[in-house]
DSSP file (Angstrom, degrees, kcal/mol; ACC not computed):
  #  RESIDUE AA STRUCTURE BP1 BP2  ACC     N-H-->O    O-->H-N    N-H-->O    O-->H-N    TCO  KAPPA ALPHA  PHI   PSI    X-CA   Y-CA   Z-CA
    1    1 A M              0   0    0      0, 0.0     2,-0.1     0, 0.0     5,-0.0   0.000 360.0 360.0 360.0 141.0  -60.8  -18.4   55.3
    2    2 A T     >  -     0   0    0      1,-0.1     4,-0.9     0, 0.0     3,-0.2  -0.343 360.0-110.7 -86.0 167.5  -62.8  -21.2   56.6
    3    3 A K  T  4 S+     0   0    0      1,-0.2     3,-0.3     2,-0.2    -1,-0.1   0.859 114.7  59.2 -66.3 -35.9  -61.8  -23.6   59.2
    4    4 A D  T  4 S+     0   0    0      1,-0.2    -1,-0.2     3,-0.1     0, 0.0   0.817 109.6  40.1 -66.3 -33.3  -61.4  -26.4   56.7
    5    5 A T  T  4 S+     0   0    0     -3,-0.2     2,-0.3     2,-0.1    -1,-0.2   0.517  92.5 102.9 -95.6  -6.6  -58.9  -24.7   54.5
    6    6 A Q     <  -     0   0    0     -4,-0.9     2,-0.6    -3,-0.3    -3,-0.0  -0.621  68.7-134.0 -75.2 132.2  -56.8  -23.2   57.3
    7    7 A V        -     0   0    0     -2,-0.3     2,-0.3     3,-0.0    -2,-0.1  -0.792  20.0-159.0 -87.8 122.9  -53.6  -24.9   58.1
    8    8 A D    >>  -     0   0    0     -2,-0.6     3,-1.5     1,-0.1     4,-0.6  -0.757  21.9-132.3-100.8 144.7  -53.1  -25.4   61.8
    9    9 A D  T 34 S+     0   0    0     -2,-0.3     3,-0.3     1,-0.3    -1,-0.1   0.742 107.3  61.9 -61.4 -24.6  -49.7  -26.0   63.3
   10   10 A M  T 34 S+     0   0    0      1,-0.2    -1,-0.3     3,-0.0     4,-0.1   0.659  92.5  66.1 -79.6 -16.3  -51.1  -28.9   65.2
   11   11 A D  T <4 S+     0   0    0     -3,-1.5    -1,-0.2     1,-0.1    -2,-0.2   0.847  90.9  69.3 -70.7 -35.0  -51.9  -30.7   61.8
   12   12 A T  S  < S-     0   0    0     -4,-0.6    -1,-0.1    -3,-0.3    -5,-0.0  -0.757  87.2-131.6 -90.8 114.1  -48.2  -31.1   60.9
   13   13 A P        -     0   0    0      0, 0.0     2,-0.3     0, 0.0    -2,-0.1  -0.336  22.0-115.5 -64.8 146.5  -46.3  -33.6   63.2
   14   14 A E        -     0   0    0     -4,-0.1     3,-0.1     1,-0.1    -4,-0.0  -0.668  30.6-122.2 -78.0 133.2  -43.0  -32.3   64.6
   15   15 A L        -     0   0    0     -2,-0.3    -1,-0.1     1,-0.1     5,-0.0  -0.540  30.2-101.9 -76.0 144.4  -40.0  -34.4   63.3
   16   16 A P     >  -     0   0    0      0, 0.0     4,-2.5     0, 0.0     3,-0.4  -0.250  35.3-110.7 -63.5 156.2  -37.8  -36.1   65.9
   17   17 A A  H  > S+     0   0    0      1,-0.2     4,-2.0     2,-0.2     5,-0.1   0.896 116.1  49.1 -61.0 -42.9  -34.5  -34.1   66.5
   18   18 A N  H  > S+     0   0    0      1,-0.2     4,-1.5     2,-0.2    -1,-0.2   0.810 111.1  49.2 -70.0 -27.2  -32.3  -36.8   64.9
   19   19 A L  H  > S+     0   0    0     -3,-0.4     4,-2.4     2,-0.2    -1,-0.2   0.890 111.6  49.3 -79.0 -39.4  -34.5  -37.1   61.7
   20   20 A A  H  X S+     0   0    0     -4,-2.5     4,-1.8     1,-0.2    -2,-0.2   0.887 111.2  50.0 -62.7 -37.3  -34.5  -33.2   61.3
   21   21 A F  H  X S+     0   0    0     -4,-2.0     4,-2.2    -5,-0.2    -1,-0.2   0.879 110.6  50.0 -63.3 -39.4  -30.7  -33.2   61.7
   22   22 A L  H  X S+     0   0    0     -4,-1.5     4,-2.2     1,-0.2    -2,-0.2   0.850 109.4  51.5 -66.2 -37.7  -30.5  -36.0   59.1
   23   23 A R  H  X S+     0   0    0     -4,-2.4     4,-1.8     2,-0.2    -1,-0.2   0.877 111.0  45.4 -70.4 -36.4  -32.6  -34.1   56.7
   24   24 A R  H  X S+     0   0    0     -4,-1.8     4,-2.6     2,-0.2    -2,-0.2   0.879 112.9  53.2 -72.0 -36.7  -30.5  -30.8   57.1
   25   25 A L  H  X S+     0   0    0     -4,-2.2     4,-1.7     2,-0.2    -2,-0.2   0.896 110.0  46.6 -70.2 -37.9  -27.3  -33.0   56.6
   26   26 A V  H  X S+     0   0    0     -4,-2.2     4,-1.8     2,-0.2    -1,-0.2   0.871 113.9  50.1 -72.5 -35.2  -28.6  -34.6   53.3
   27   27 A T  H  X S+     0   0    0     -4,-1.8     4,-2.3     2,-0.2    -2,-0.2   0.962 112.5  44.9 -61.6 -49.3  -29.6  -31.1   52.1
   28   28 A A  H  X S+     0   0    0     -4,-2.6     4,-1.3     1,-0.2    -2,-0.2   0.845 113.3  51.0 -67.1 -33.7  -26.3  -29.6   52.9
   29   29 A L  H  X S+     0   0    0     -4,-1.7     4,-2.2     2,-0.2    -1,-0.2   0.806 109.2  51.4 -69.8 -35.1  -24.5  -32.6   51.3
   30   30 A T  H  X S+     0   0    0     -4,-1.8     4,-1.9     1,-0.2    -2,-0.2   0.886 109.4  48.4 -72.5 -37.1  -26.5  -32.3   48.2
   31   31 A I  H  X S+     0   0    0     -4,-2.3     4,-1.5     2,-0.2    -2,-0.2   0.794 111.7  50.7 -69.5 -26.1  -25.8  -28.6   47.8
   32   32 A I  H  X S+     0   0    0     -4,-1.3     4,-2.3     2,-0.2    -2,-0.2   0.925 110.8  48.6 -71.3 -46.7  -22.1  -29.3   48.3
   33   33 A M  H  X S+     0   0    0     -4,-2.2     4,-2.2     1,-0.2    -2,-0.2   0.858 110.0  51.4 -65.3 -34.5  -22.0  -32.1   45.7
   34   34 A I  H  X S+     0   0    0     -4,-1.9     4,-2.0     2,-0.2    -1,-0.2   0.927 110.2  48.8 -65.9 -44.6  -23.9  -29.9   43.2
   35   35 A G  H  X S+     0   0    0     -4,-1.5     4,-2.3     1,-0.2    -2,-0.2   0.875 111.4  51.7 -65.3 -35.1  -21.3  -27.1   43.7
   36   36 A G  H  X S+     0   0    0     -4,-2.3     4,-2.6     2,-0.2    -2,-0.2   0.909 109.6  47.0 -66.5 -39.7  -18.4  -29.7   43.2
   37   37 A V  H  X S+     0   0    0     -4,-2.2     4,-2.4     2,-0.2    -1,-0.2   0.888 112.7  50.1 -70.6 -38.4  -19.7  -31.0   40.0
   38   38 A V  H  X S+     0   0    0     -4,-2.0     4,-2.1     2,-0.2    -2,-0.2   0.894 112.6  49.6 -60.6 -42.7  -20.3  -27.4   38.7
   39   39 A T  H  X S+     0   0    0     -4,-2.3     4,-2.7     2,-0.2     5,-0.2   0.922 111.5  45.8 -68.8 -44.8  -16.8  -26.6   39.7
   40   40 A V  H  X S+     0   0    0     -4,-2.6     4,-2.8     1,-0.2    -2,-0.2   0.965 114.8  48.2 -64.0 -45.9  -15.2  -29.7   38.0
   41   41 A V  H  X S+     0   0    0     -4,-2.4     4,-2.5     1,-0.2    -1,-0.2   0.911 112.2  48.8 -59.7 -42.6  -17.3  -29.1   34.8
   42   42 A A  H  X S+     0   0    0     -4,-2.1     4,-2.5     2,-0.2    -1,-0.2   0.905 112.9  47.7 -71.6 -39.0  -16.3  -25.4   34.7
   43   43 A L  H  X S+     0   0    0     -4,-2.7     4,-2.8     2,-0.2     5,-0.2   0.910 112.1  50.4 -66.0 -39.8  -12.5  -26.3   35.3
   44   44 A L  H  X S+     0   0    0     -4,-2.8     4,-3.0    -5,-0.2     5,-0.3   0.957 110.9  48.0 -58.2 -53.9  -12.7  -28.9   32.6
   45   45 A V  H  X S+     0   0    0     -4,-2.5     4,-1.9     1,-0.2    -2,-0.2   0.944 115.5  45.8 -49.3 -58.1  -14.3  -26.4   30.1
   46   46 A I  H  X S+     0   0    0     -4,-2.5     4,-0.6     1,-0.2     3,-0.2   0.921 114.3  46.0 -53.1 -51.4  -11.7  -23.8   30.9
   47   47 A R  H >< S+     0   0    0     -4,-2.8     3,-0.7     1,-0.2    -1,-0.2   0.899 114.3  48.2 -65.9 -43.7   -8.7  -26.2   30.7
   48   48 A L  H 3< S+     0   0    0     -4,-3.0    -1,-0.2     1,-0.2    -2,-0.2   0.772 112.8  47.1 -71.2 -25.7   -9.9  -27.7   27.4
   49   49 A N  H 3< S+     0   0    0     -4,-1.9    -1,-0.2    -5,-0.3    -2,-0.2   0.515  92.3  99.6 -94.1  -3.2  -10.6  -24.4   25.6
   50   50 A S  S << S-     0   0    0     -3,-0.7     3,-0.1    -4,-0.6    -3,-0.0  -0.458  86.1 -97.1 -83.9 158.4   -7.3  -22.8   26.6
   51   51 A D        -     0   0    0      1,-0.1    -1,-0.1    -2,-0.1    -2,-0.1  -0.429  50.1-101.1 -70.6 145.7   -4.3  -22.6   24.2
   52   52 A P        -     0   0    0      0, 0.0    -1,-0.1     0, 0.0     3,-0.1  -0.360  38.5-109.1 -68.4 151.6   -1.8  -25.5   24.8
   53   53 A A        -     0   0    0      1,-0.1    -3,-0.0    -3,-0.1     2,-0.0  -0.534  42.4 -91.6 -77.2 149.3    1.3  -24.6   26.8
   54   54 A P        -     0   0    0      0, 0.0    -1,-0.1     0, 0.0    16,-0.1  -0.295  47.4-101.0 -60.5 144.8    4.6  -24.6   24.9
   55   55 A L        -     0   0    0     14,-0.5     2,-0.7     1,-0.1    14,-0.2  -0.527  31.8-135.3 -69.3 117.7    6.5  -27.8   24.9
   56   56 A P        -     0   0    0      0, 0.0    -1,-0.1     0, 0.0    -3,-0.0  -0.667  27.1-169.2 -79.0 118.9    9.3  -27.7   27.5
   57   57 A L        -     0   0    0     -2,-0.7    15,-0.0     1,-0.1    12,-0.0  -0.754  28.3 -96.5-100.9 152.5   12.4  -29.1   25.8
   58   58 A P    >   -     0   0    0      0, 0.0     3,-1.6     0, 0.0    -1,-0.1  -0.293  36.1-112.2 -58.7 152.4   15.7  -30.0   27.6
   59   59 A D  T 3  S+     0   0    0      1,-0.3    -2,-0.0     3,-0.0     0, 0.0   0.764 113.3  61.3 -53.5 -33.2   18.4  -27.4   27.4
   60   60 A R  T 3  S+     0   0    0      2,-0.0     2,-0.5     0, 0.0    -1,-0.3   0.638  82.8  95.7 -82.7 -11.0   20.7  -29.5   25.2
   61   61 A V    <   -     0   0    0     -3,-1.6     2,-0.5    30,-0.0    -4,-0.1  -0.703  52.9-174.7 -82.3 125.8   18.0  -29.6   22.3
   62   62 A T        -     0   0    0     -2,-0.5    -3,-0.0    34,-0.3    -2,-0.0  -0.971   7.6-158.1-124.1 115.0   18.7  -26.9   19.7
   63   63 A L        -     0   0    0     -2,-0.5     3,-0.1     1,-0.1     6,-0.0  -0.547  26.7-100.2 -87.4 154.6   16.2  -26.6   17.0
   64   64 A P    >   -     0   0    0      0, 0.0     3,-1.5     0, 0.0    -1,-0.1  -0.298  58.8 -78.4 -64.6 157.4   16.8  -25.0   13.6
   65   65 A D  T 3  S+     0   0    0      1,-0.3     3,-0.1     3,-0.0     0, 0.0  -0.271 115.0  20.1 -60.2 139.5   15.6  -21.4   13.3
   66   66 A G  T 3  S+     0   0    0      1,-0.3     2,-0.3    -3,-0.1    -1,-0.3   0.460  92.4 121.0  88.1  -3.7   12.0  -21.0   12.7
   67   67 A T    <   -     0   0    0     -3,-1.5     2,-0.4    17,-0.1    -1,-0.3  -0.749  44.8-156.7-102.2 144.0   10.9  -24.4   14.0
   68   68 A T        -     0   0    0     -2,-0.3    16,-1.8    -3,-0.1     2,-0.3  -0.991  16.8-129.6-123.9 126.1    8.4  -25.0   16.8
   69   69 A A  E     +A   83   0A   0     -2,-0.4   -14,-0.5    14,-0.2    14,-0.3  -0.606  30.4 166.9 -76.3 132.7    8.4  -28.2   18.8
   70   70 A T  E    S+     0   0A   0     12,-3.7     2,-0.3     1,-0.4    13,-0.2   0.551  70.1  13.2-112.1 -16.4    5.0  -30.1   19.3
   71   71 A A  E     -A   82   0A   0     11,-1.2    11,-1.8   -16,-0.1    -1,-0.4  -0.972  59.8-169.3-150.6 159.5    6.3  -33.4   20.6
   72   72 A F  E     +A   81   0A   0     -2,-0.3     2,-0.3     9,-0.2     9,-0.2  -0.952   7.0 173.2-155.6 137.3    9.5  -34.9   21.9
   73   73 A T  E     -A   80   0A   0      7,-2.1     7,-2.8    -2,-0.3     2,-0.4  -0.967  19.6-138.4-144.3 160.6   10.7  -38.4   22.7
   74   74 A V  E     -A   79   0A   0     -2,-0.3     5,-0.3     5,-0.2     2,-0.2  -0.935  17.0-176.4-124.1 134.4   13.9  -40.0   23.6
   75   75 A G        -     0   0    0      3,-3.7     5,-0.0    -2,-0.4     0, 0.0  -0.392  50.0 -77.6-111.1-163.6   15.5  -43.4   22.4
   76   76 A S  S    S-     0   0    0      1,-0.2     3,-0.0    -2,-0.2    -2,-0.0   0.871 123.2  -1.1 -66.6 -43.6   18.5  -45.3   23.3
   77   77 A D  S    S+     0   0    0     14,-0.1    16,-2.4    16,-0.0    17,-0.4   0.129 130.0  51.8-133.6  17.6   21.0  -43.2   21.5
   78   78 A W  E     - B   0  92A   0     14,-0.2    -3,-3.7    15,-0.2     2,-0.3  -0.930  57.0-153.1-145.0 164.5   18.7  -40.7   19.9
   79   79 A Y  E     -AB  74  91A   0     12,-1.6    12,-3.2    -2,-0.3     2,-0.4  -0.973  14.5-149.6-139.1 154.1   16.0  -38.2   20.5
   80   80 A A  E     -AB  73  90A   0     -7,-2.8    -7,-2.1    -2,-0.3     2,-0.5  -0.924   5.0-162.9-127.2 145.5   13.3  -37.0   18.1
   81   81 A V  E     -AB  72  89A   0      8,-2.1     8,-3.1    -2,-0.4     2,-0.6  -0.997  10.0-150.7-126.4 123.8   11.4  -33.7   17.9
   82   82 A V  E     -AB  71  88A   0    -11,-1.8   -12,-3.7    -2,-0.5   -11,-1.2  -0.884  21.7-148.3 -96.7 131.6    8.2  -33.4   16.0
   83   83 A T  E >   -A   69   0A   0      4,-3.0     3,-1.0    -2,-0.6     4,-0.3  -0.438  24.1-112.6 -97.4 171.4    7.8  -29.9   14.6
   84   84 A A  T 3  S+     0   0    0    -16,-1.8   -15,-0.1     1,-0.3    -1,-0.1   0.762 114.8  62.3 -75.1 -25.3    4.7  -27.7   14.0
   85   85 A D  T 3  S-     0   0    0    -17,-0.2    -1,-0.3     2,-0.1    19,-0.1   0.076 123.6-100.0 -92.1  28.3    5.4  -27.9   10.2
   86   86 A D  S <  S+     0   0    0     -3,-1.0    18,-2.7     1,-0.2     2,-0.3   0.908  79.5 128.1  62.8  48.5    5.0  -31.7   10.2
   87   87 A Q  E     - C   0 103A   0     -4,-0.3    -4,-3.0    16,-0.2     2,-0.5  -0.945  50.0-141.6-125.8 155.4    8.6  -32.9   10.3
   88   88 A I  E     -BC  82 102A   0     14,-2.6    14,-2.5    -2,-0.3     2,-0.6  -0.982  15.2-160.5-114.5 117.7   10.3  -35.3   12.6
   89   89 A L  E     -BC  81 101A   0     -8,-3.1    -8,-2.1    -2,-0.5     2,-0.6  -0.873   2.8-164.0 -96.5 118.1   13.9  -34.3   13.5
   90   90 A I  E     -BC  80 100A   0     10,-3.3     9,-3.4    -2,-0.6    10,-1.8  -0.922  11.8-170.7-110.2 121.9   16.0  -37.1   14.8
   91   91 A F  E     -BC  79  98A   0    -12,-3.2   -12,-1.6    -2,-0.6     2,-0.3  -0.707  27.7-108.2-107.9 151.7   19.1  -36.0   16.6
   92   92 A D  E  >  -B   78   0A   0      5,-2.5     4,-1.3    -2,-0.3   -14,-0.2  -0.641  24.6-142.4 -70.6 134.1   22.1  -37.9   17.9
   93   93 A Q  T  4 S+     0   0    0    -16,-2.4   -15,-0.2    -2,-0.3    -1,-0.1   0.860  94.6  41.3 -75.0 -30.1   22.0  -38.0   21.7
   94   94 A V  T  4 S+     0   0    0    -17,-0.4    -1,-0.1     1,-0.1   -16,-0.1   0.939 128.5  25.7 -82.7 -49.8   25.8  -37.6   22.2
   95   95 A T  T  4 S-     0   0    0      2,-0.1    -2,-0.2     1,-0.0    -1,-0.1   0.700  90.8-134.8 -91.2 -14.3   26.6  -34.9   19.6
   96   96 A G     <  +     0   0    0     -4,-1.3   -34,-0.3     1,-0.2     2,-0.2   0.544  57.9 135.7  78.5   4.4   23.2  -33.1   19.3
   97   97 A T        -     0   0    0      1,-0.1    -5,-2.5    -6,-0.1     2,-0.4  -0.543  65.7 -97.8 -91.0 159.1   23.4  -33.1   15.5
   98   98 A I  E     -C   91   0A   0     -7,-0.2    -7,-0.3     1,-0.2     3,-0.1  -0.530  35.6-178.4 -75.9 124.7   20.5  -34.0   13.2
   99   99 A R  E     -     0   0A   0     -9,-3.4     2,-0.4    -2,-0.4    -8,-0.2   0.855  67.4  -6.3 -86.0 -48.7   20.8  -37.6   12.0
  100  100 A Q  E     -C   90   0A   0    -10,-1.8   -10,-3.3     2,-0.0     2,-0.4  -0.996  54.3-146.8-152.3 154.1   17.7  -37.6    9.8
  101  101 A T  E     -C   89   0A   0     -2,-0.4     2,-0.5   -12,-0.2   -12,-0.2  -0.990  13.7-163.9-122.8 127.9   14.7  -35.5    8.9
  102  102 A I  E     -C   88   0A   0    -14,-2.5   -14,-2.6    -2,-0.4     2,-0.5  -0.957   8.1-151.3-114.5 122.9   11.4  -37.2    8.1
  103  103 A V  E     -C   87   0A   0     -2,-0.5     2,-0.4   -16,-0.2   -16,-0.2  -0.833  13.4-144.5 -91.9 125.6    8.7  -35.1    6.3
  104  104 A L              0   0    0    -18,-2.7    -2,-0.0    -2,-0.5     0, 0.0  -0.751 360.0 360.0 -89.0 136.9    5.2  -36.2    7.1
  105  105 A D              0   0    0     -2,-0.4    -1,-0.1     0, 0.0   -19,-0.0   0.522 360.0 360.0 -86.9 360.0    2.6  -36.0    4.3
């Protein structure tokens, strides 16, 4: 190697201590932020690809046999349950009996 192509330690200036610290700090923060973004994306992918949890219904709601609830809402004196077979069952809030059944097309 010739003298012209050889890199000498004296050719590269030493950074001041506070600037070197800032450089390490920015590098560490960049790595942490990349890790955080990767973690959030991974959690979103896992959560969105998982099966939905079963709908927790109040204890007082008794569905007919063979029906599975997909949605639940409460009105002033009624509550409604949307079933997996595309029906809306409207119950009386006091007695718990079915007032009306609506079949969705």
